[in-house]
C-alpha positions in Angstrom: -0.1 0.1 0.1 1.2 3.5 -0.8 0.3 6.6 1.2 -1.3 9.3 -0.9 -3.0 12.7 -0.4 -5.4 14.5 -2.5 -6.0 18.2 -2.3 -9.6 18.8 -3.6 -10.6 22.3 -4.9 -14.5 22.2 -5.1 -16.9 24.6 -6.5 -18.0 27.3 -3.9 -21.4 27.3 -5.2 -22.0 23.6 -4.6 -24.0 22.9 -1.4 -22.4 21.4 1.7 -24.5 18.0 0.9 -22.8 17.9 -2.6 -19.3 18.4 -1.3 -19.9 15.7 1.3 -21.1 13.3 -1.5 -17.9 13.8 -3.6 -15.7 13.0 -0.5 -17.9 10.1 0.5 -17.6 8.8 -3.1 -13.6 8.8 -2.9 -13.6 7.3 0.5 -16.0 4.6 -0.5 -13.6 4.0 -3.5 -10.6 3.8 -1.1 -12.3 1.3 1.0 -13.6 -0.9 -1.8 -10.0 -1.1 -3.0 -8.9 -2.4 0.5 -7.2 0.8 1.3 -7.2 2.6 4.5 -8.7 6.1 5.1 -6.4 8.2 7.3 -7.9 11.6 7.5 -10.3 14.3 6.0 -9.4 18.0 6.7 -11.8 20.6 5.5 -9.6 23.8 4.9 -12.7 25.7 3.8 -13.4 28.6 1.5 -10.3 30.4 0.1 -9.8 33.1 -2.4 -7.9 31.8 -5.4 -4.7 33.5 -7.0 -6.7 33.5 -10.3 -10.1 32.8 -11.4 -11.0 29.2 -12.3 -14.2 28.9 -14.3 -15.1 32.5 -13.6 -14.9 31.8 -9.8 -12.7 33.7 -7.5 -12.9 31.3 -4.6 -12.9 27.7 -4.0 -13.7 25.1 -1.0 -10.5 23.1 -0.2 -10.6 19.5 1.3 -7.4 17.6 2.1 -7.8 13.7 1.9 -5.1 11.5 3.3 -5.4 7.7 2.5 -3.2 4.6 1.8 -4.2 2.5 -1.2 -2.9 0.4 -4.4 -2.0 2.8 -7.4 -5.0 1.2 -9.3 -7.2 2.5 -6.9 -5.7 6.2 -7.2 -6.2 5.8 -11.1 -9.9 5.2 -10.6 -10.1 8.0 -8.2 -8.5 10.4 -10.5 -10.8 9.2 -13.3 -13.8 9.8 -11.0 -12.6 13.3 -10.1 -11.9 14.2 -13.7 -15.8 13.7 -14.8 -17.2 14.7 -11.6 -19.2 18.1 -11.9 -18.4 20.4 -8.8 -14.5 19.5 -8.7 -12.5 22.5 -10.1 -9.2 20.9 -9.5 -7.3 18.0 -7.7 -3.9 16.9 -7.1 -2.6 13.5 -5.9 0.6 13.2 -4.1 2.6 10.5 -2.6 3.3 11.0 1.0 7.1 10.7 2.0 7.7 7.7 4.1 8.6 8.6 7.8 12.3 7.6 8.6 13.1 5.6 11.5 16.6 7.5 11.8 15.1 10.3 13.8 15.1 8.4 17.3 18.6 7.3 16.6 19.8 10.8 15.9 18.3 11.8 19.6 20.0 9.1 21.4 23.7 9.8 20.0 23.9 13.2 21.9 23.2 11.6 25.2 26.0 9.0 24.7 28.4 11.7 23.5 28.1 13.8 26.9 31.2 13.2 28.9 30.8 12.1 32.5 31.9 14.4 35.6 34.9 12.5 36.2 36.1 13.0 32.5 35.5 16.6 32.3 38.2 17.5 34.7 40.8 15.6 32.3 39.5 17.1 29.1 38.5 20.7 28.5 34.9 21.0 27.3 34.2 22.4 23.8 32.0 25.6 23.5 28.2 24.4 22.6 28.6 25.6 19.0 31.2 23.0 18.2 29.2 20.0 19.9 26.8 19.7 17.3 25.0 16.3 16.3 25.0 15.2 12.8 22.8 17.3 10.5 19.3 16.2 10.1 18.3 15.0 6.7 16.0 17.5 4.9 12.4 16.0 4.3 11.8 14.8 0.9 9.8 16.8 -1.3 6.3 15.1 -1.9 6.2 13.4 -5.3 3.4 14.6 -7.5 1.6 11.5 -8.8 -1.3 12.7 -10.9 -2.5 16.4 -11.5 -5.8 17.3 -13.3 -5.6 20.6 -15.0 
């Protein structure tokens, strides 16, 4: 299973019931494909940088789920033909790394004991730095509707 997120931009003139129907259809498609539904965040009505279909605003929904790639293809097909969807973008979420807990454990082991500190002068805090943290990978755009 691959973890995905879809940002939906829905028609602001669509009723709340219609918006919920669209999200429910996506959720049912994910669950029918034996995927897992993680979260649904409603971002609400936002002003657009430019008009889409002569509309200055849009209603945003963020959907987080895990599924097979074939299920994402079906969701994209559904969103392209659904009235009320202005835009959508599917992105593969980056995997969380297990290196973060190890990086926190290393500085504790590197702290000298009080007995050893008399024999060795302590370096300033700027010099005692842990290994640089890995930057988070950029999410990979899987499919985008235009």
